[in-house]
C-alpha positions as CSV (number, residue, x, y, z in Angstrom):
1,X,0.3,0.1,-0.1
2,X,2.5,2.3,0.5
3,X,4.3,1.5,-2.8
4,X,0.9,2.2,-4.4
5,X,0.4,5.3,-2.5
6,X,3.7,6.6,-3.1
7,X,3.6,6.0,-6.9
8,X,0.4,8.1,-7.0
9,X,2.1,11.5,-6.3
10,X,4.6,10.6,-8.9
11,X,1.8,10.3,-11.5
12,X,0.0,13.1,-10.7
13,X,3.3,15.0,-11.2
14,X,3.7,13.1,-14.9
15,X,0.5,14.0,-15.9
16,X,0.9,17.5,-14.7
17,X,4.1,17.8,-16.2
18,X,2.5,16.5,-19.5
19,X,-0.1,19.1,-19.2
20,X,2.3,22.0,-18.7
21,X,4.0,20.8,-22.0
22,X,1.1,20.9,-23.8
23,X,0.1,24.3,-22.7
24,X,3.8,25.6,-23.5
25,X,3.7,23.7,-26.8
26,X,0.5,25.9,-28.1
27,X,2.8,28.8,-27.9
28,X,5.1,27.4,-30.7
29,X,2.6,25.7,-33.0
30,X,1.2,28.8,-34.4
31,X,4.7,30.1,-35.2
32,X,5.4,26.7,-36.9
33,X,2.1,26.5,-38.8
34,X,2.9,29.8,-40.2
35,X,6.1,28.8,-41.3
36,X,4.7,25.7,-43.5
37,X,1.9,28.2,-44.6
38,X,4.7,30.5,-46.2
39,X,6.6,27.0,-47.2
40,X,3.5,25.5,-49.0
41,X,2.7,29.2,-50.8
42,X,6.2,29.1,-52.2
43,X,6.2,25.3,-53.5
44,X,2.7,25.8,-55.2
45,X,3.3,29.4,-56.5
46,X,3.9,27.8,-60.1
47,X,1.5,24.9,-60.0
48,X,-1.2,27.1,-58.9
49,X,-0.3,30.4,-60.9
50,X,-0.6,32.4,-58.1
51,X,1.6,34.8,-60.5
52,X,-1.0,35.1,-62.8
53,X,-3.9,35.4,-60.0
54,X,-2.4,38.2,-57.8
55,X,-1.5,40.2,-61.3
56,X,-5.5,39.6,-62.1
57,X,-6.0,40.6,-58.8
58,X,-4.3,43.9,-58.9
59,X,-5.7,44.9,-62.1
60,X,-8.9,44.4,-60.3
61,X,-8.0,46.4,-57.4
62,X,-6.8,49.3,-59.9
63,X,-10.1,49.5,-61.9
64,X,-11.7,50.3,-58.4
65,X,-13.1,53.4,-57.9
66,X,-12.7,55.4,-54.6
67,X,-16.3,55.0,-53.5
68,X,-15.4,51.8,-52.7
69,X,-13.0,52.1,-50.5
70,X,-14.7,55.1,-49.1
71,X,-18.0,52.5,-48.3
72,X,-15.2,49.9,-47.5
73,X,-13.9,51.9,-44.8
74,X,-17.2,53.5,-43.9
75,X,-18.5,50.1,-43.5
76,X,-15.9,48.9,-41.0
77,X,-16.1,51.9,-38.8
78,X,-19.7,51.3,-38.9
79,X,-19.5,47.5,-37.5
80,X,-16.5,48.4,-35.4
81,X,-18.8,51.2,-33.8
82,X,-21.6,48.6,-33.1
83,X,-19.1,46.5,-31.6
84,X,-17.8,49.1,-29.4
85,X,-21.2,50.3,-28.0
86,X,-22.3,46.8,-27.2
87,X,-18.8,45.9,-25.2
88,X,-19.2,49.3,-23.6
89,X,-22.8,48.5,-22.1
90,X,-21.8,45.0,-21.5
91,X,-18.4,46.6,-19.3
92,X,-21.1,48.8,-18.1
93,X,-23.7,46.2,-16.8
94,X,-21.4,43.3,-16.0
95,X,-17.8,44.8,-15.1
96,X,-16.0,43.3,-17.9
97,X,-15.6,42.8,-21.8
98,X,-17.6,40.4,-23.4
99,X,-15.1,39.0,-26.3
100,X,-12.5,38.9,-23.1
101,X,-15.4,36.7,-21.3
102,X,-15.8,34.5,-24.1
103,X,-12.2,34.0,-24.5
104,X,-11.4,33.2,-20.9
105,X,-14.3,31.0,-20.6
106,X,-14.5,29.2,-23.7
107,X,-11.3,29.7,-26.0
108,X,-8.5,29.2,-23.3
109,X,-9.4,26.0,-21.6
110,X,-9.7,24.3,-25.3
111,X,-5.8,25.9,-25.6
112,X,-4.8,24.1,-22.4
113,X,-4.9,27.7,-20.3
114,X,-5.1,27.3,-16.3
115,X,-8.5,28.8,-15.1
116,X,-8.4,32.5,-13.6
117,X,-10.7,31.2,-10.9
118,X,-7.6,29.3,-9.0
119,X,-6.8,30.0,-5.8
120,X,-3.0,28.9,-5.5
121,X,-0.6,32.0,-6.3
122,X,-2.3,34.6,-4.2
123,X,-3.5,32.7,-1.5
124,X,-0.4,30.2,-0.8
125,X,1.0,29.6,2.2
126,X,4.4,29.4,3.4
127,X,4.6,25.3,2.7
128,X,2.9,26.0,-1.2
129,X,-0.5,24.7,-0.1
130,X,-3.2,26.7,-1.3
131,X,-4.9,29.0,1.2
132,X,-8.8,29.6,1.2
133,X,-9.8,33.2,-0.1
134,X,-11.2,35.7,2.3
135,X,-14.6,34.9,2.9
136,X,-17.3,37.1,2.3
137,X,-17.3,38.0,5.9
138,X,-14.7,40.7,4.4
139,X,-17.8,42.9,3.3
140,X,-19.4,42.5,6.9
141,X,-20.8,46.1,7.9
142,X,-20.1,47.3,10.9
143,X,-22.2,49.9,13.0
144,X,-20.8,52.9,13.0
145,X,-19.3,54.0,16.7
146,X,-20.0,57.6,16.2
147,X,-23.5,57.7,14.2
148,X,-25.7,60.6,14.7
149,X,-28.7,61.3,16.2
150,X,-31.5,61.2,13.8
151,X,-34.0,63.7,14.9
152,X,-31.6,66.2,16.0
153,X,-28.9,65.7,13.5
154,X,-29.2,63.8,10.5
155,X,-33.4,65.9,10.2
156,X,-31.8,69.1,10.1
157,X,-30.0,68.1,7.0
158,X,-33.3,67.0,5.6
159,X,-35.0,70.1,6.7
160,X,-32.1,72.7,5.1
161,X,-31.7,70.7,2.0
162,X,-34.6,68.6,1.4
163,X,-32.1,65.2,1.0
164,X,-32.3,61.9,2.9
165,X,-28.9,61.4,4.5
166,X,-30.0,57.7,5.1
167,X,-30.5,55.0,2.7
168,X,-33.5,52.4,3.8
169,X,-31.1,49.9,3.5
170,X,-28.7,51.4,6.1
171,X,-32.0,52.5,8.4
172,X,-33.4,48.7,8.3
173,X,-30.0,47.2,9.4
174,X,-30.6,49.7,12.1
175,X,-33.9,48.6,12.9
176,X,-32.7,45.2,12.7
177,X,-29.9,45.9,15.1
178,X,-32.2,47.6,18.0
179,X,-34.7,44.5,17.3
180,X,-31.7,42.2,18.4
181,X,-30.1,44.2,21.1
182,X,-33.1,45.5,23.0
183,X,-35.5,42.6,22.7
184,X,-33.3,39.4,21.4
185,X,-32.6,38.3,25.2
186,X,-36.5,38.0,26.3
187,X,-37.7,34.5,26.1
188,X,-41.7,35.8,26.4
189,X,-42.3,39.4,25.0
190,X,-44.4,41.7,27.0
191,X,-46.9,43.5,25.4
192,X,-45.0,46.6,25.1
193,X,-42.2,44.9,23.5
194,X,-43.9,43.4,20.9
195,X,-44.8,46.9,20.0
196,X,-41.4,48.1,20.0
197,X,-40.5,45.1,18.1
198,X,-42.6,46.5,15.3
199,X,-41.8,50.2,15.6
200,X,-38.1,49.7,15.2
201,X,-39.5,48.1,11.6
202,X,-41.6,51.2,10.6
203,X,-40.3,52.8,7.6
204,X,-42.1,56.1,8.7
205,X,-40.5,58.1,11.3
206,X,-43.9,59.6,12.6
207,X,-45.6,55.6,12.6
208,X,-42.0,54.9,14.9
209,X,-42.6,57.5,17.3
210,X,-46.2,56.9,17.6
211,X,-45.5,53.2,18.3
212,X,-43.2,54.5,21.1
213,X,-46.1,56.5,22.7
214,X,-48.3,53.6,22.5
215,X,-45.4,51.3,24.4
216,X,-45.5,54.0,27.0
217,X,-49.2,54.1,27.6
218,X,-48.8,50.6,28.1
219,X,-45.5,50.7,30.7
220,X,-44.5,54.0,31.9
221,X,-41.2,52.1,32.4
222,X,-40.2,50.9,28.7
223,X,-37.1,52.3,28.4
224,X,-36.5,51.3,24.7
225,X,-39.7,53.4,24.2
226,X,-37.9,56.4,25.7
227,X,-34.5,55.4,23.7
228,X,-36.6,55.4,20.4
229,X,-38.0,59.0,20.9
230,X,-34.5,60.0,22.0
231,X,-33.1,59.1,18.9
232,X,-36.0,60.0,16.3
233,X,-38.3,62.6,18.2
234,X,-35.6,64.9,20.0
235,X,-34.6,67.8,17.8
236,X,-31.8,68.9,20.2
237,X,-28.9,67.0,21.8
238,X,-30.0,68.5,25.0
239,X,-33.6,67.2,24.8
240,X,-32.0,63.7,23.4
241,X,-29.6,63.8,26.6
242,X,-32.9,64.3,28.6
243,X,-34.7,61.3,27.0
244,X,-31.6,58.7,27.4
245,X,-31.3,59.4,31.4
246,X,-35.2,58.8,31.7
247,X,-34.5,56.0,29.5
248,X,-31.3,55.1,32.0
249,X,-33.1,55.6,35.0
250,X,-35.7,53.1,34.4
251,X,-33.6,50.3,32.2
252,X,-32.9,48.4,35.4
253,X,-30.1,45.3,34.6
254,X,-30.8,45.0,31.0
255,X,-27.1,45.2,29.9
256,X,-27.5,45.7,26.5
257,X,-29.7,48.8,27.4
258,X,-27.4,50.0,29.9
259,X,-24.7,49.9,27.4
260,X,-26.3,51.4,24.9
261,X,-27.6,53.8,27.0
262,X,-24.7,55.1,28.3
263,X,-22.6,55.3,25.2
264,X,-25.2,57.5,23.9
265,X,-24.9,59.5,27.1
266,X,-21.1,60.2,26.6
267,X,-21.6,61.0,23.0
268,X,-24.3,63.5,24.1
269,X,-21.9,65.4,26.7
270,X,-18.8,65.3,23.9
271,X,-21.3,67.0,21.6
272,X,-22.4,69.9,24.5
273,X,-18.6,70.2,25.1
274,X,-18.6,68.5,28.4
275,X,-15.7,66.4,27.0
276,X,-13.8,65.3,30.2
277,X,-17.0,64.0,31.6
278,X,-17.7,61.9,28.0
279,X,-14.0,60.7,28.5
280,X,-14.9,59.4,32.3
281,X,-18.0,57.9,30.9
282,X,-16.5,56.1,28.0
283,X,-13.7,55.0,30.3
284,X,-15.8,53.7,33.1
285,X,-17.8,52.0,30.3
286,X,-15.0,50.3,28.8
287,X,-14.2,49.0,32.3
288,X,-17.5,47.8,33.7
289,X,-18.4,45.9,30.4
290,X,-14.9,44.6,28.9
291,X,-16.5,41.8,26.7
292,X,-18.1,44.0,24.4
293,X,-15.4,45.1,22.3
294,X,-16.9,44.3,19.4
295,X,-19.0,48.0,19.6
296,X,-15.8,49.6,19.0
297,X,-16.3,52.1,22.0
298,X,-12.6,52.7,22.3
299,X,-13.0,54.9,18.8
300,X,-15.5,56.8,20.9
301,X,-12.9,57.4,23.5
302,X,-9.8,58.2,20.6
303,X,-11.9,61.0,19.2
304,X,-12.7,62.5,22.3
305,X,-9.3,62.3,23.4
306,X,-7.8,63.9,20.5
307,X,-10.1,66.5,21.0
308,X,-8.6,67.1,24.4
309,X,-5.3,66.9,22.8
310,X,-4.6,64.7,25.4
311,X,-2.4,62.8,22.7
312,X,-0.5,60.6,25.3
313,X,-3.8,58.9,26.5
314,X,-4.6,58.2,22.8
315,X,-1.3,56.4,22.4
316,X,-1.7,54.4,25.6
317,X,-5.3,53.4,23.8
318,X,-3.8,52.8,20.5
319,X,-1.0,50.5,22.4
320,X,-3.9,48.1,23.4
321,X,-6.2,48.2,20.7
322,X,-3.9,48.3,17.7
323,X,-3.2,44.7,17.9
324,X,-2.7,42.1,15.3
325,X,-5.2,39.9,16.6
326,X,-7.7,42.7,16.3
327,X,-9.7,43.9,13.6
328,X,-8.3,46.9,12.1
329,X,-10.2,50.0,11.3
330,X,-9.8,53.8,9.7
331,X,-9.8,55.2,13.1
332,X,-6.9,52.9,14.5
333,X,-4.7,53.3,11.7
334,X,-5.2,57.2,10.7
335,X,-5.1,57.7,14.1
336,X,-1.4,56.1,14.5
337,X,0.1,58.1,11.5
338,X,-1.8,61.5,12.9
339,X,0.5,60.5,16.2
340,X,3.5,60.3,14.2
341,X,3.2,62.8,11.6
342,X,2.4,65.5,14.2
343,X,5.7,64.7,16.1
344,X,7.8,65.9,12.6
345,X,5.2,67.5,10.6
346,X,5.6,70.9,12.3
347,X,9.2,71.4,10.7
348,X,8.6,69.1,7.8
349,X,9.7,70.5,4.3
350,X,9.6,68.4,1.3
351,X,12.4,70.1,-0.7
352,X,14.3,69.7,2.5
353,X,13.9,66.3,2.8
354,X,14.4,65.7,-0.8
355,X,17.9,67.1,-0.5
356,X,18.7,65.6,2.8
357,X,16.5,62.4,2.9
358,X,13.9,61.5,5.1
359,X,15.0,61.5,9.2
360,X,14.2,58.2,11.2
361,X,11.1,60.2,12.7
362,X,10.1,61.2,9.5
363,X,10.6,57.6,8.0
364,X,8.2,56.4,10.6
365,X,5.6,58.9,10.1
366,X,5.6,58.0,6.2
367,X,5.4,54.6,6.8
368,X,2.4,54.9,9.0
369,X,0.5,56.8,6.5
370,X,1.3,54.4,3.7
371,X,0.0,51.5,6.4
372,X,-3.3,53.8,6.9
373,X,-3.6,54.7,3.0
374,X,-3.5,50.7,2.3
375,X,-5.9,50.0,4.7
376,X,-8.7,52.7,3.5
377,X,-7.4,54.4,0.2
378,X,-10.5,56.6,0.4
379,X,-9.6,58.6,2.8
380,X,-6.9,60.9,1.9
381,X,-9.5,62.5,-0.6
382,X,-11.6,63.6,2.5
383,X,-8.7,64.9,4.6
384,X,-7.4,66.9,2.0
385,X,-10.5,68.3,1.1
386,X,-10.4,67.0,-2.6
387,X,-13.7,65.5,-2.0
388,X,-16.7,66.9,-0.3
389,X,-18.0,65.4,2.8
390,X,-21.6,64.5,3.9
391,X,-23.1,63.1,6.8
392,X,-21.7,59.8,8.0
393,X,-24.2,56.6,7.5
394,X,-25.3,54.5,10.8
395,X,-23.2,51.6,9.1
396,X,-20.2,51.7,7.3
397,X,-18.1,49.1,5.6
398,X,-14.4,48.6,6.4
399,X,-12.1,49.5,3.9
400,X,-14.9,51.0,2.1
401,X,-15.8,54.8,1.5
402,X,-18.7,54.7,4.0
403,X,-16.1,54.1,6.6
404,X,-13.8,57.0,5.1
405,X,-16.3,59.6,5.3
406,X,-17.3,58.6,8.8
407,X,-13.6,58.8,9.8
408,X,-12.9,62.1,7.6
409,X,-16.1,63.8,9.1
410,X,-15.2,63.7,12.8
411,X,-11.5,63.5,12.7
412,X,-10.2,66.2,10.0
413,X,-10.2,68.7,12.6
414,X,-7.7,67.0,14.5
415,X,-5.7,66.6,11.5
416,X,-5.5,70.4,11.0
417,X,-4.9,71.4,14.3
418,X,-1.7,69.4,14.1
419,X,0.5,71.7,11.9
420,X,1.9,70.4,9.0
421,X,-0.1,67.2,9.0
422,X,-2.0,67.3,6.3
423,X,0.9,68.5,4.1
424,X,2.9,65.4,5.1
425,X,-0.2,63.4,4.3
426,X,-0.2,65.0,0.9
427,X,3.2,64.4,0.2
428,X,3.0,61.0,1.2
429,X,-0.3,60.4,-0.1
430,X,0.5,61.8,-3.6
431,X,3.1,59.1,-4.4
432,X,6.7,60.1,-5.2
433,X,6.8,63.9,-6.2
434,X,10.0,64.0,-4.2
435,X,13.0,61.7,-4.4
436,X,13.2,61.6,-0.9
437,X,9.8,59.4,-0.8
438,X,11.0,57.0,-3.6
439,X,12.9,54.9,-1.1
440,X,9.4,53.8,0.1
441,X,7.3,51.8,-2.3
442,X,3.8,53.7,-3.3
443,X,1.2,52.3,-0.1
444,X,-1.3,50.8,-2.8
445,X,1.4,48.8,-4.6
446,X,2.9,47.0,-1.3
447,X,-0.4,45.2,-0.1
448,X,1.4,43.0,2.3
449,X,-0.1,44.6,5.3
450,X,-3.8,43.3,5.3
451,X,-5.4,41.1,3.3
452,X,-6.2,41.8,-0.5
453,X,-8.7,44.7,-1.1
454,X,-12.3,43.0,-1.4
455,X,-14.0,43.9,-4.4
456,X,-17.4,43.5,-2.9
457,X,-16.9,47.3,-1.3
458,X,-18.4,49.0,-4.1
459,X,-21.9,47.3,-4.0
460,X,-22.1,47.9,-0.4
461,X,-21.0,50.9,0.2
462,X,-23.6,52.2,-2.6
463,X,-26.6,50.7,-0.8
464,X,-25.0,52.2,2.6
465,X,-24.5,56.1,0.8
466,X,-26.8,58.0,-0.5
467,X,-27.8,58.7,-4.3
468,X,-26.1,61.9,-4.4
469,X,-23.1,60.8,-3.3
470,X,-20.1,60.0,-5.4
471,X,-19.2,56.8,-4.3
472,X,-15.4,56.1,-4.2
473,X,-14.2,53.3,-6.2
474,X,-10.9,51.4,-5.3
475,X,-9.4,49.2,-7.3
476,X,-10.5,51.2,-10.1
477,X,-12.3,49.2,-13.3
478,X,-9.9,50.0,-15.8
479,X,-11.5,49.8,-19.5
480,X,-10.7,46.6,-20.9
481,X,-8.5,45.8,-24.5
482,X,-11.1,44.8,-26.6
483,X,-12.7,48.3,-25.5
484,X,-10.3,50.2,-26.3
485,X,-9.1,48.1,-29.5
486,X,-12.5,48.4,-31.0
487,X,-12.6,52.3,-30.3
488,X,-9.3,52.9,-31.9
489,X,-10.6,50.6,-34.9
490,X,-13.5,52.5,-35.3
491,X,-11.8,56.0,-35.2
492,X,-9.0,54.8,-37.7
493,X,-11.4,53.5,-40.2
494,X,-13.6,56.6,-39.7
495,X,-10.7,59.1,-40.4
496,X,-9.3,56.7,-43.3
497,X,-12.7,56.9,-45.0
498,X,-13.3,60.7,-44.5
499,X,-9.4,61.0,-46.2
500,X,-10.5,58.8,-49.3
501,X,-13.4,60.4,-50.1
502,X,-11.9,64.0,-49.8
503,X,-8.4,63.5,-51.3
504,X,-9.0,60.0,-53.5
505,X,-5.9,60.5,-55.5
506,X,-3.5,61.0,-52.5
507,X,-4.9,58.2,-51.0
508,X,-4.7,55.9,-53.8
509,X,-0.9,56.5,-53.7
510,X,-0.4,56.0,-50.0
511,X,-2.4,52.6,-50.2
512,X,-0.1,51.5,-53.2
513,X,3.0,52.8,-51.2
514,X,1.5,51.2,-47.7
515,X,1.2,47.6,-49.1
516,X,4.3,47.6,-51.4
517,X,6.3,48.6,-48.4
518,X,3.8,45.2,-46.4
519,X,5.0,42.9,-48.7
520,X,8.6,44.0,-49.7
521,X,10.0,41.3,-46.9
522,X,8.0,38.4,-48.1
523,X,9.3,39.3,-51.8
524,X,12.9,39.7,-49.7
525,X,12.5,36.3,-48.3
526,X,10.9,34.6,-51.7
527,X,13.9,35.5,-53.5
528,X,16.8,34.8,-51.0
529,X,14.8,31.2,-50.8
530,X,14.8,31.2,-54.8
531,X,18.9,31.9,-54.9
532,X,19.7,29.2,-51.7
533,X,17.5,26.3,-53.0
534,X,18.6,24.9,-56.5
535,X,15.5,25.2,-59.2
536,X,15.7,21.0,-59.7
537,X,14.3,20.1,-55.9
538,X,11.7,22.6,-56.4
539,X,10.7,20.9,-59.6
540,X,11.2,17.6,-58.1
541,X,8.9,18.6,-54.8
542,X,6.0,20.0,-57.2
543,X,6.2,17.0,-59.3
544,X,5.6,15.2,-56.0
C-alpha cells in the first residue's frame, strides 16, 4: 500500500508535466503553422499560377473607384462602432468585456490555459499549499460607533437641503440591530416589547414615534421607547440627553440597554462640550463591560481624547487596541499615523527632505501613513478636502468609502489642528513626488500588511451611502483591452473613410506605397529562398 500510495504523486506529477508541456507547446505551434503556410505558398507558387492570380487581382483593385474604398472603410467603421457600443454596454452592466469573457471561458480551456478562478498563487501559504480565499465576511457591515442622532442631526440636514442622508438599507440594518439588541434576550415578549419590535421595523418616522408613545402608555417604564424618542423625536442634543437619562433611570439590569444608553449619553456630553465628562463615562463603560469590544467604544474614546489633545492617552489606547489579532479600522490606522506625523510635521519641508533624505522619525511617519492608506485608500481625498463630505451613515464597511466618510467627518479637525500634518499626508499620499519618498514603495502597490482589498466594497457602499454622493471606488475598474481596441479601430477606419472621400488620388498613392512596403519582406524572403535552393529541388517537389 505504501508503494501504491507513493506512486500516485509521481503519476500525478507526470500528468501535470504533460499538461504543462502541451500548454507550453501551443505557443510555438502557431509559429510552426505560419512557417508551413509560407513554405506551401512558395512551393505551389508556379503550379497554382499564383503569379497570374495576383496580377489579375491587382488589375481588379486598380479598376476600383475611390467610392468603393470610402464604402469599405465606412462600413468597417460602422461595424467596429456597433461592437464598441455593445462592449461598453456589457462592461457597464457586468464589469467585464464580453469578448474577453468568451475568450477566457471558452477559448482558453481549449488551448490548455489555466482557469483564472484558481486559488493557487495569491493565497498560497509558506508550505506551498493553497489557502482559502477571504470569505464573504470581509464585506461585513459594522455599526458606526460615532453615528449621529436622527432627530437632532440627520433630520436637520433633511430640513435644510431636502435630501435624505440615510438610505433605506442603512435604516433597515439599524432596525434589525435595535430589535436584536433590545429584545433579543427576552424569552417571552411583554406587550410593550412586541409594540417596540414593530416600531423599529416601521419605515415612516412618525409611525415609529407613535408606536413608542403607545408602548409608554402600556408601560411607563419602557426604556426602549424612550431610547427611540431620544433618537427620532428629539430635535436637539439637550433634549435627547434628557430622554436618555430618563431611559437610564428605568433600564433596570438589562445590559444591552445600559451599554447603549450610557454610550449615547457619553456622546451627548461630547457634543455638548463636556469632553472630560464624556471621556470618564467612556472609560467607566469600557471597564464595566470589557467583553463588549465589538461595539468599538474605544473609537469614541480616541476621538474625545484627540479633542482634548491628550496625545499620551491616545497613544495608550492605541497600544491596547492596535493589535494584530484585533480587526483594524480607519480610526486606528489613521490616528496612529496622525500621532507619528504630528511629531515631525511642524518642521517638515518636502524640499529639505529631498535634499537630505528622510530622518528616522519622518520615515516612521511616512510608513504609518502608507499603512493607513493601504488599509483605506479613500480617506486622504476627504482629509485633503479634494472631495466633499456628507453626513456619515449609521453603518460602515471597513476599508470602504462609507468608513472613509465616517472617519473624515469626525477627525478632519484633528488633522487640521496638528500643524503640517495634512501637508505631510499630501506629500506621502501623492506618491513619489519628491526623491526622498522614492525609497518607500507606493502604499497601494505594497499590499502586504493586510488581506487583499475586497472587491465587494463598491456594491455595499452604494447601498449604505445616499444616491447623491459619488462613491469612491478602489481598485479602479480599467477599461478592457477590447473596448480600447474597438474604439481605436472605429476611429481609425472613420478617419480613413473621410480622407479617402476628400483626397481619393492621394490616398490611392498612399495605399499602394503602404502595401508595397508591407509585402516587401515577403518578396525579399522569396528571392533569398530561390537563390538558396536549387531550381531542380523545387521542380521535383512540385512533381511529388
